C-alpha positions, -999 to 999 in steps of 0.1 A, spaced: 0 0 0 13 34 -10 23 56 19 0 86 24 11 122 28 8 133 65 -2 168 71 3 183 106 -23 208 117 -26 229 148 -51 256 152 -43 283 178 -69 309 186 -62 342 202 -91 356 222 -88 392 234 -112 416 251 -111 451 265 -122 462 299 -150 488 299 -129 512 320 -93 523 316 -76 489 317 -73 464 289 -75 428 296 -63 401 272 -82 369 277 -59 338 278 -46 324 245 -63 290 241 -59 260 218 -93 247 213 -85 218 189 -62 189 197 -31 192 176 -35 165 149 -6 143 144 -18 135 109 -47 137 85 -49 112 57 -62 124 23 -77 101 -2 -54 79 -23 -63 53 -49 -59 17 -39 -30 -4 -53 -27 -38 -69 -20 -52 -35 -56 -44 -24 -80 -72 -15 -111 -69 -38 -144 -80 -22 -175 -83 -44 -208 -83 -25 -236 -103 -39 -268 -102 -19 -258 -125 10 -225 -139 -3 -191 -125 -11 -162 -133 -35 -127 -123 -26 -96 -117 -47 -63 -109 -28 -43 -118 2 -62 -100 30 -75 -119 60 -113 -117 53 -138 -143 61 -176 -146 62 -191 -161 93 -228 -165 93 -241 -132 81 -211 -111 90 -179 -103 71 -148 -103 93 -115 -85 87 -86 -96 109 -54 -80 95 -42 -46 82 -44 -38 45 -67 -24 19 -101 -39 13 -122 -27 -17 -159 -34 -16 -184 -32 -44 -219 -46 -50 -248 -51 -27 -249 -70 6 -282 -77 25 -271 -100 53 -250 -88 82 -222 -63 88 -185 -57 80 -166 -62 112 -130 -51 117 -113 -70 146 -76 -65 139 -51 -90 152 -19 -74 138 -5 -39 137 -10 -13 110 -37 6 91 -70 -10 80 -83 7 50 -119 0 37 -127 14 3 -163 17 -8 -164 15 -45 -201 15 -54 -211 -6 -23 -245 -9 -7 -249 -26 27 -283 -30 42 -288 -50 75 -313 -56 102 -284 -54 127 -275 -21 145 -243 -17 124 -235 -20 88 -197 -14 94 -184 -21 129 -148 -13 139 -143 -34 170 -105 -32 172 -79 -15 149 -48 6 153 -62 30 127 -91 26 103 -96 47 71 -129 45 53 -125 58 18 -153 66 -5 -141 61 -41 -145 91 -65 -176 92 -86 -194 64 -67 -226 63 -47 -225 41 -16 -250 33 12 -250 20 47 -285 12 60 -296 -3 93 -333 -14 95 -330 -24 132 -361 -13 151 -346 -11 186 -317 10 198 -285 -8 208 -268 9 238 -234 -6 229 -232 -5 191 -248 29 187 -244 37 150 -247 23 115 -211 32 110 -195 25 144 -159 25 156 -144 20 190 -111 35 178 -99 64 157 -118 66 124 -110 86 93 -135 90 65 -122 104 32 -126 103 -6 -146 124 -31 -175 100 -36 -208 100 -18 -218 79 12 -254 77 24 -260 65 59 -295 57 72 -308 43 105 -343 41 120 -331 33 156 -296 46 162 -269 72 155 -256 76 120 -218 77 124 -200 72 157 -164 70 167 -156 63 204 -123 80 198 -112 106 173 -133 112 141 -118 128 110 -138 136 80 -121 150 49 -129 156 12 -161 135 12 -198 139 7 -220 124 35 -258 122 36 -268 110 71 -303 103 84 -306 90 120 -333 85 145 -309 98 172 -276 117 166 -262 122 131 -224 122 136 -206 116 169 -169 118 176 -164 111 213 -129 125 218 -128 148 188 -145 156 156 -125 172 128 -142 180 94 -126 196 65 -134 202 28 -165 180 30 -202 182 21 -226 170 48 -264 167 48 -277 155 82 -312 148 93 -312 138 130 -338 131 156 -311 141 182 -280 163 177 -267 168 142 -229 167 150 -215 163 185 -187 153 209 -192 137 243 -159 133 261 -156 158 290 -120 149 299 -94 177 296 -82 184 260 -110 162 247 -143 168 230 -134 196 206 -150 201 172 -131 218 143 -148 224 109 -130 239 80 -141 249 45 -171 226 44 -207 228 32 -233 216 57 -271 214 58 -283 201 91 -318 196 104 -318 183 140 -345 179 166 -319 188 193 -287 209 187 -274 212 152 -237 212 162 -228 206 198 -193 204 214 -188 192 249 -157 213 249 -148 239 222 -160 246 187 -141 263 158 -155 270 124 -137 285 95 -149 291 59 -177 271 42 -215 274 40 -237 262 69 -274 260 69 -285 248 104 -320 241 118 -326 229 153 -357 220 172 -379 228 141 -366 264 140 -378 295 157 -415 298 162 -435 320 139 -443 344 168 -419 348 197 -437 358 229 -427 393 241 -425 406 276 -452 430 264 -476 401 263 -474 394 300 -502 405 323 -494 430 350 -490 407 379 -465 385 361 -428 391 366 -405 394 336 -413 424 316 -435 454 307 -472 456 316 -501 446 295 -517 478 280 -552 464 278 -552 455 315 -539 489 324 -566 507 304 -593 485 319 -581 492 354 -580 529 348 -614 530 333 -629 509 362 -612 530 389 -618 565 376 -647 587 365 -637 594 329 -656 609 300 -669 585 274 -648 602 247 -616 597 269 -625 560 274 -629 554 237 -595 569 231 -579 549 259 -593 516 245 -573 520 213 -541 532 230 -510 510 223 -485 523 249 -482 540 283 -469 571 265 -501 572 244 -522 568 276 -504 598 291 -510 619 261 -547 611 259 -552 620 296 -531 652 294 -549 664 263 -582 659 281 -572 678 312 -558 649 333 -521 652 342 -511 617 349 -476 611 364 -482 578 380 -490 547 360 -484 510 364 -448 509 354 -440 542 372 -433 552 408 -440 590 409 -467 611 424 -502 605 411 -522 635 401 -547 649 426 -580 631 424 -567 602 403 -573 569 420 -549 541 414 -563 511 396 -583 487 417 -562 465 440 -530 486 435 -535 513 461 -508 513 487 -498 535 517 -508 572 516 -530 565 486 -500 559 463 -499 531 438 -487 498 452 -466 473 432 -484 441 421 -482 412 444 -449 395 445 -430 426 433 -427 445 465 -393 452 479 -382 472 509 -406 499 521 -433 486 498 -414 499 467 -414 479 435 -385 455 431 -368 457 397 -373 425 377 -335 418 376 -333 419 414 -362 395 420 -355 360 432 -357 337 403 -370 303 412 -374 291 377 -351 265 362 -322 278 340 -324 267 304 -290 251 305 -297 234 337 -328 219 321 -306 208 292 -284 188 316 -309 175 340 -341 169 322 -346 141 296 -378 158 286 -363 191 277 -337 187 249 -313 214 240 -323 229 207 -295 253 198 -278 259 165 -241 261 173 -233 252 209 -201 248 229 -194 241 266 -162 262 266 -150 284 236 -169 289 204 -151 307 175 -165 316 141 -134 327 121 -152 331 87 -179 314 66 -215 318 57 -241 308 83 -279 306 82 -291 293 115 -328 288 125 -332 275 160 -358 269 186 -334 279 214 -302 301 211 -288 302 176 -252 305 188 -245 295 224 -215 289 247 -214 282 284 -182 303 285 -169 323 256 -178 332 220 -156 350 195 -167 361 160 -139 371 137 -157 374 104 -182 357 81 -218 364 72 -242 352 99 -280 352 96 -299 341 127 -335 333 136 -340 321 172 -368 314 196 -346 326 224 -312 345 221 -295 351 188 -261 348 204 -256 339 241 -224 335 260 -225 329 298 -192 347 302 -176 366 273 -188 376 238 -163 393 215 -172 405 180 -142 415 159 -156 415 124 -183 400 102 -218 407 90 -243 396 116 -280 397 112 -304 386 139 -337 384 120 -358 371 149 -350 366 186 -362 370 221 -329 388 230 -305 396 203 -271 391 219 -264 384 256 -233 378 277 -218 389 309 -190 408 290 -199 420 255 -171 436 235 -176 448 199 -146 460 180 -159 460 144 -184 444 121 -220 450 109 -247 440 133 -284 442 126 -305 430 155 -343 424 159 -356 413 192 -389 410 211 -371 418 243 -336 434 247 -314 440 217 -281 437 235 -279 426 271 -246 427 291 -236 423 327 -259 393 331 -236 378 358 -234 410 379 -261 400 403 -239 369 412 -210 391 421 -193 389 387 -183 421 369 -197 424 334 -200 453 310 -208 463 274 -179 479 254 -185 492 219 -152 503 201 -164 502 165 -187 486 140 -221 495 126 -249 484 149 -286 487 143 -312 474 168 -349 471 166 -361 461 200 -395 457 217 -377 456 251 -346 476 260 -325 484 230 -292 483 249 -294 469 284 -264 467 308 -268 456 344 -235 474 350 -217 498 326 -215 507 289 -184 522 273 -186 535 238 -155 547 221 -164 544 184 -187 529 158 -223 538 149 -252 526 171 -288 531 161 -316 519 183 -353 518 173 -377 511 201 -392 503 224 -426 519 220 -440 508 254 -432 527 286 -418 497 305 -385 497 286 -360 521 273 -338 525 242 -309 527 266 -309 511 301 -279 508 323 -275 505 361 -242 523 366 -227 544 339 -228 549 301 -197 567 290 -192 578 254 -160 592 240 -164 585 203 -188 572 176 -223 581 167 -252 571 189 -289 575 181 -314 558 204 -352 565 198 -378 550 221 -405 556 247 -401 583 273 -411 567 306 -378 547 308 -355 570 288 -319 574 297 -291 593 281 -254 587 284 -236 597 317 -227 633 321 -191 622 328 -187 613 292 -161 632 272 -184 634 241 -216 655 244 -250 640 240 -285 654 235 -317 639 249 -348 653 231 -384 646 243 -414 653 222 -448 663 238 -462 630 225 -452 600 205 -443 606 169 -427 590 138 -413 622 124 -377 626 113 -352 648 131 -320 665 120 -291 685 136 -270 714 122 -243 735 137 -243 773 141 -230 778 105 -258 756 91 -234 727 85 -254 694 83 -244 670 112 -269 642 109 -305 634 101 -325 604 113 -359 588 104 -371 561 129 -387 529 119 -414 531 146 -431 556 169 -410 572 197 -412 601 221 -375 604 233 -344 604 212 -307 604 223 -282 618 199 -244 618 203 -218 626 177 -181 635 175 -192 667 158 -210 679 189 -190 704 211 -199 722 243 -203 760 243 -215 759 207 -249 768 193 -268 741 173 -302 739 156 -325 710 163 -348 702 134 -382 684 137 -408 676 111 -378 676 88 -374 666 52 -338 659 42 -323 654 7 -297 627 13 -289 590 14 -301 572 45 -284 541 59 -306 524 85 -324 557 88 -292 577 94 -282 605 70 -247 618 75 -246 641 44 -277 659 34 -296 691 27 -326 701 48 -355 713 27 -382 719 53 -383 717 91 -393 732 124 -362 747 140 -351 751 176 -318 769 183 -299 760 215 -265 762 231 -248 730 241 -234 740 275 -232 706 292 -220 671 283 -256 660 286 -283 684 274 -320 678 277 -343 694 251 -380 697 246 -399 716 219 -397 746 243 -359 745 245 -333 734 270 -345 717 302 -325 722 334 -335 688 347 -337 652 334 -369 647 313 -378 614 329 -376 610 366 -392 576 372 -396 543 356 -406 506 360 -390 491 391 -374 524 400 -351 528 370 -348 566 368 -326 585 344 -298 581 369 -270 606 375 -236 593 368 -218 576 397 
């Protein structure tokens, strides 16, 4: 047998992140794939090969290899090359090697169908290479109806297994996994079509796939590793084309996952539901999000003596801001609503069942903290079961993620279309995205890392999600992000309540967020030094375009955040780059623009949904300078995600003002000396900087 070229491959990944404050922290350099001693590419067989012709239930053999037929099974006892062609409908090919060396099985137009658990079974071998001959179609089928807990796959190996060759291999089972190696599994330069009742492809110690085409239909996971020992269980995928439909995870690594180049279409758990429930859908007494507008209106009408005309207007209101406007326009100045904690107007009775001490509004049952005040949702005791805990502890709740890793998950490049019932991209530790085109639809988070998420480059689109991206530490250096979510667009500092320090840092990139919950939500700090961030939403008063617990410092980049007014926050006044917070008298969809004292165009913006408060920050803003704020504006210029950076204003309503502070509040009447919004859901005011 001709010696095969040996190619040494070691993939080293460098993960780095920046602290949100002054210091820079480089996350440890980590090797997430086991250095491969060798990878065997396909090579034609030689004259020394043993030729095996399959004929229904019999075989004919030409050559010197130790191969015998015992009952229904074909046994291989020695190293060498064995070439199979024809059809076999009896038992399995079993490799039980008694000498040293490589056992190479070549499928050259072979079809094996058996009622046993395995069609090819590697029981013992130093190394086994299964080669699929070029321009041939081959099949391995098990019709067994019961799962075998020992021989778990149609193509099963207890030792290292390499699958190569440019032909096609179809693997089907109605009871088991498709392909399993209890050691390392290497797949290179081959086309595989796998259909399995359980998992599609399993490499226990490692799975390495390169330059291959895979189609996988799995009742369990599509591709996975299972060995939790140190330096085991990694998955590496290079320059491959994959289409995976899995009832559980599409690709799941018990350790780390690295993907580079290729095209990947992944569906898990049947994909994201058509409608993702929003926190806006929850009734008022239910913890976890904004209040239900219909319930609020009903309670207001029942508890107050309102004119019929006012009632009719309230019944079609779609947000707390709209309720405020209706009441104010009809002579009722309402400053306390479910979702607020301010003084209620004289004569206005809180909705039934919500009256607390001194006639003030009481928080719903189960949401009262100290002194009867409302407890913020993120501070409430959560007695529900964590999703990941359910994955590990409940057989009835499978994990249904697209890409999933226990440790580090890296996307270096490639094209990804992921449609998942649970998180589209998930790691229990770290995620790094260095490039590629990624399109995600998720019934939960688009991207979720329990610890660190770093985005260095790439085009990322979250078309559908509950939360767009979420991690304790989120750092964005560059790339294009377009995020749509029914709850928060970006959520950082998720471990802060457990004593961990998280943050959101934006150093570059073009980020556009359409959120029904908070647009940007940090349970600790936000640090923005560059890039462009555009936030559209929310429209309800229980969330804000910006929401942070400590500070939001901005020293560079362009920020536009348009949303409701009840929860509105602007960047911290300790920022080095000035910001403007403008609040309309009522919700609107009109465009705005900003020019300097010489009439030079700074920016224009048209939102995608109604809003009442908008935050604008730009490197072109300077304190002690006069600017003009334009409303009801029409601008001649090219818009990108609603933002115009070069344009000519044709018509507008103008308001001149002088930017005297780092954070300036504006209304249609001019500069306001105090924050525009003083209270919000769960006591989240427009906090002063700490």
